[in-house]
N, C-alpha and C positions, 0 to 999 in steps of 0.2 A: 771513712776510708777503709776500715777493716771489713765492713759489710760489702763494699764494692769488690774488695779483693776476694772475699769468699764467693761472691756471685760469679766473678770472672773464672775462678778455678773450677767451680761447679759446672759452668757452661762447657768447659773443656771435657770434664768427666762425663757429662750427659751426651756429648755429641761426637766423641772420638772413642771407639771401642779399644783402641790401642793404649789409651791412658789407664794406667793401673792404680795409681795412688796420688795423693796430694803432692807429695814431695817430688815425684817424677814430673808432674805437671808444672810445678813452680820452677824447677831447675832446667827442664829440657824442652820447653815449648816457646820458640821465638815469637810466635804470634801473640802469646800472652805477654811477653816482655815488651813487644812493640805497643800493645794496647796500654799497658801500664805507663810506659814512657809518654805516650800521647796524652794521657790524662794529666800529666804534669805539664807538658809543653803547651797544652791547650789553655791551661790556667795562666801560664806566663804570657801567652799570646793575648788573652783577654785583658790582662793587666798591663798591656802595652810594652812588655819586655820581648819584643818581636825578634830581635837579633839573637838573644839568648835562647829563645824557644826554637828558632831555626837551627842553631848550632847543636843543641841537644838532640833535636830530631835527626840531624845528619849523623851524629854519633850512633844513635839507635839504628839508623839505616845501615851503617857499615857493620854493625854487630848482628843484625837480624835478617838483613836482606829485604826488609819491608819499609817502604817509604810512606809515611802518613804526615801530611802537612799539618802543622800545629793549628791552622785555622779551621780544619775539618771538625764537624760536630758528630760525635759518636754516642749512641745510646747505651743502655745497660745490656749486659750479657752478649757482648759482641765477641765472636770467635773467628779467628783466622787459622785455618788448618794448614800445616806445613809452612805456608806463608811466603816462600821465596818468590821474589818478583812482584809482589803486591804493591800497587801504587794508588794512593788515595789523595785526590787534589784538594786545594784550599777551601773551596766553597761546597764540597760534598757534605751531605747530611745523611746520617745513617741512623735508623730507628733501633728499636730493641729486638733482641734475640735474632740478630742477623748473622749469617754464616758465609764466610768467603773462603775459597780454596786458592791455592798458589797460582800466580800469574794473572790475577784479576787486576784490571785497571778501571778506576772510576775517574775518567778524564774529562778535561774541559775542551771546549770547541770555539772559544772566542778570545780575542785579544783585549776586549774591554774589561775593565775592573768591575764586573758585575757577577751575579750568580751564574756560573758557567759550568758547574759540575752537577752530577745527578743527585737526586734525593731518593734514598732507598728506604721504603717503609718497613714496618715491623715484620718479623718472621720470614724474611726473604733469604733464599739460598742462591749463591752465585757460584757456578761451577768453574773448574780450573781453566785458566786462560781466557775467560770471558772479558769483553771490553764493553763498558757502559759509558757512553760519551755524550756530553752536553747537559744542558739544564733540563733534564727530563725526570719524570717521577715513575718509579717502579712500584706498583701497587703491592699492598701487604699480602703475605702468604704466596708470593710468586716464586718460581724457580727458573733460573737462567742456566741453560745448558752449557757444557764445556765448549770453549772457543767461539761462543756466539758473540756477535757484534751488535749491540743494542743502541739504536740511534733515535728511537721514538718512544714516547711514554706508553706504558701498558697498564691495563686495569688490574685490580686485585684478583688473586686466585688464577694467575695465568702461568703458562709455560712458554718461555722464549727460546728459540733455537735458530741456528743458521746465521748466514752472512748475506745481507743484513738480517737482523733478528726478525723472525716470523712469530707472531703472537698467537697462541692457542689458549683460549679461555676454557678452563677445565669445567666439565659437567659436574664433577663431584666437588662439593663446597668444602674448602679447607679453612675458611675464615673463622670457624669456631674452634679450631684445634690449635693448641699451643705446642704441639710436638713438631720439631723442625723436619721439613721434608728433605731428607738428605739423599733421596734416590735420584741424584742428578744425572745418572746414566740412563734413566728411563725417558727417552725423548721420542716424540712423534716424528715420522719421516714425511713431512708435508710435501716435499718435492716428489718423492717416490710415489706417494699415494695419488698425487695430482696426475702424474704420468700414467699410472695404472688406470685411473678413471678415464683419461684421454684415449688410451688404447682401446678400452672397452667401448667407449662411445664411437670410435672410428669403426670398430668391428660391427656394431649395430647398424651404422649407416651403410656399410658395405652389404649387409644382409638385406636391408630395405631396397637398395639400388639393384642388386644382382639377383635377389631372391634366394640366395644361398651364401654360405660362408666362402670367403675367398680362399682358393687353394694355395695362394702365394705365401711365402714366408712373411711374417709381419715386418713392417718397416722399422718398428721400434723393438728393442730388446726389453724384456721384462724380467723381474727377479722372481725366484721361487722362494717364497717366505723369507725375503730379505737377502737371499744368496743368489749372486749372478753366475751364470754358466756360459762357457764359450770363449773363443779367442778374441772376438771383436766386440768391444764394449761401447762402441760409438752409438750415439742415438740417431 
């Protein structure tokens, strides 16, 4: 038990630059309190004290703003940063060294009493407000961007962004690193890059048809290094 407590506290110190010392972490981090309460309620749930487990988990929910169903399975070194609004469903499975930010939902998509919540493998980082829905597997060392809605499984070493979540498999292998990838603000713009490629392709076709570049204003607005200019932003 004390080994687990030390690991949980150390996971906060390793992943939150705002954490200054052990006492501050133990007293002021609701994500840590929610995880500790879940470790108790999960044992009660497994021992068939289900009503007691749910009751304690609801007390923890009112105190921390984090709802973790006692039936969920959570691995070592699990860290919830800020935590407000996090919801983890009954059949969710979370591996080791996983990091969640506030507003994350690991939700179910079925009325059947089956595995209906996601499985999060080791070393996954899920950004603020992201929703992972259904019995899907998020591969190890993946990063889910803020406010993404993930409804299909993704392979290891991926970045998932957008609504619905678009999967980008990283060229740089993160599978051998044990350092959490907390740069959840570094996200590819898949839609913007696709539009830019489409505009470039249309311009090439115009040159081939007319023999020269079209003097007309392009039908599609494009960004200048990610910044849009002008009064009309319609595509």
